[in-house]
C-alpha positions as a printed Julia matrix, in Angstrom:
107×3 Matrix{Float64}:
  0.27    0.07   -0.07
  1.04    3.43   -0.79
  0.05    6.59    0.1
 -1.89    9.12   -2.48
 -1.4    12.69   -2.99
 -4.79   13.04   -1.05
 -3.41   11.04    1.74
 -5.76    7.83    1.21
 -3.96    4.6     0.72
 -3.74    3.26   -2.67
 -3.15   -0.45   -3.55
  0.02    0.11   -5.95
 -0.81   -3.04   -8.0
 -3.87   -1.72   -8.92
 -3.12    1.79  -10.22
 -1.92    1.61  -14.08
 -0.39    4.2   -15.63
 -1.4     5.05  -19.05
  0.91    3.72  -21.94
  3.52    6.86  -22.81
  2.95    7.63  -26.5
  6.43    8.39  -27.78
  7.01   10.77  -30.94
 10.36    9.03  -31.52
  9.48    5.87  -32.57
 12.2     3.32  -33.37
 10.2     1.79  -35.79
 10.65    4.56  -38.0
 14.6     4.72  -37.38
 14.98    1.4   -38.25
 12.82    2.08  -41.58
 15.47    4.78  -42.06
 18.24    2.9   -41.43
 16.83   -0.05  -43.78
 16.63    2.22  -46.59
 19.84    3.87  -46.06
 21.4     0.28  -46.07
 19.73   -0.67  -49.4
 20.91    2.52  -50.81
 24.62    2.09  -49.78
 24.47   -1.59  -51.15
 23.13   -0.47  -54.42
 25.75    2.07  -54.73
 28.65   -0.31  -53.92
 26.8    -2.78  -56.38
 27.11   -0.43  -59.08
 30.64    0.48  -57.97
 31.6    -2.82  -58.48
 29.98   -3.06  -61.98
 31.33   -0.16  -63.46
 34.65   -0.62  -62.03
 35.82   -3.06  -64.87
 34.77   -0.61  -67.44
 36.93    2.28  -66.21
 39.95    0.16  -65.55
 39.67   -0.76  -69.06
 39.52    2.73  -69.99
 42.49    3.81  -67.68
 44.53    0.9   -69.91
 44.9    -1.97  -67.53
 45.62   -4.87  -69.47
 42.5    -7.11  -69.82
 43.8   -10.35  -67.76
 44.5    -7.84  -64.9
 40.98   -6.01  -64.66
 39.41   -8.87  -62.57
 42.13   -8.69  -60.01
 41.92   -5.07  -59.83
 38.43   -4.82  -59.48
 38.53   -7.23  -56.46
 41.04   -5.42  -55.14
 39.54   -2.11  -55.36
 36.11   -3.43  -54.12
 37.74   -4.89  -50.99
 40.13   -1.93  -50.01
 36.93    0.27  -49.35
 35.9    -2.16  -46.69
 39.4    -2.7   -45.51
 40.08    0.97  -45.43
 36.62    1.69  -43.94
 36.89   -0.57  -41.16
 39.24    0.89  -38.72
 37.97    4.19  -39.53
 34.61    3.8   -38.15
 35.12    5.2   -34.61
 36.9     8.45  -36.3
 33.7     9.24  -38.22
 32.28   11.12  -35.24
 35.15   12.92  -34.31
 36.02   14.08  -38.18
 32.28   15.21  -38.82
 31.6    18.75  -39.56
 29.37   20.92  -37.56
 27.32   21.78  -40.26
 26.49   17.85  -40.55
 25.18   17.66  -36.94
 22.94   20.83  -37.16
 21.43   18.72  -40.52
 20.96   15.84  -38.58
 19.33   18.01  -35.53
 17.1    19.36  -38.28
 16.23   16.24  -39.63
 15.68   14.35  -36.37
 13.07   17.22  -35.1
 11.37   17.6   -38.37
 10.82   13.52  -38.12
  9.43   13.83  -34.34
């Protein structure tokens, strides 16, 4: 038993609170990140698709084009993985303002 604001005894188990309605629903962010992941994977897919054509225009011998395409595709991930923690440090201040404005608009 607990005391209410009016001084009456109230059973804590009988008090039910209304569910809180959150304006920032995690499902909206989940959908946003899924869309961003799809766009990113499509961009890398197109990069890998057009790299052999670009290497051919650079004059790379035809027997080495597949090797260099694989090296360049994996190099983006190999270089990007250790740099992930630094993206927050290297961000420009304007990007933070843009993200803040986007978050405010979504909420």
